[in-house]
C-alpha positions in Angstrom: -68.6 139.8 -37.3 -64.9 138.8 -36.2 -65.1 141.6 -33.3 -68.7 140.2 -32.0 -67.9 136.5 -32.0 -64.4 136.7 -30.6 -62.8 134.2 -32.7 -61.0 134.7 -35.9 -60.1 132.1 -38.6 -57.3 132.8 -40.8 -59.1 133.8 -44.0 -60.9 136.6 -41.5 -57.5 137.7 -40.5 -56.1 138.0 -43.9 -59.3 139.8 -45.4 -58.6 142.3 -42.5 -55.1 142.8 -43.2 -55.8 143.4 -46.6 -58.7 146.3 -46.2 -55.8 147.5 -43.2 -53.2 147.9 -46.1 -56.0 149.1 -48.7 -57.1 151.8 -46.3 -53.8 152.8 -45.5 -54.0 152.2 -41.6 -51.0 151.9 -39.7 -50.5 148.7 -37.2 -50.7 150.7 -34.0 -53.5 152.4 -35.1 -55.5 149.0 -36.0 -54.3 147.6 -32.5 -56.0 150.7 -31.0 -59.1 150.5 -32.8 -59.2 146.2 -31.8 -58.8 147.3 -28.4 -61.6 149.9 -28.4 -63.6 147.5 -30.0 -62.9 144.6 -27.2 -63.5 147.2 -24.7 -66.7 148.0 -26.0 -68.0 144.6 -26.2 -66.8 143.6 -22.9 -68.9 142.3 -20.2 -68.3 143.0 -16.6 
């Protein structure tokens, strides 16, 4: 949901950070995934 509405609350950011750590995803990889999601849902 966070990716679709474009607004992240502090609680959502904390949960996403915990999931990133739990899955062992590097910060740069997570940033790349986030950028890809933003591009996917961008409107021209």
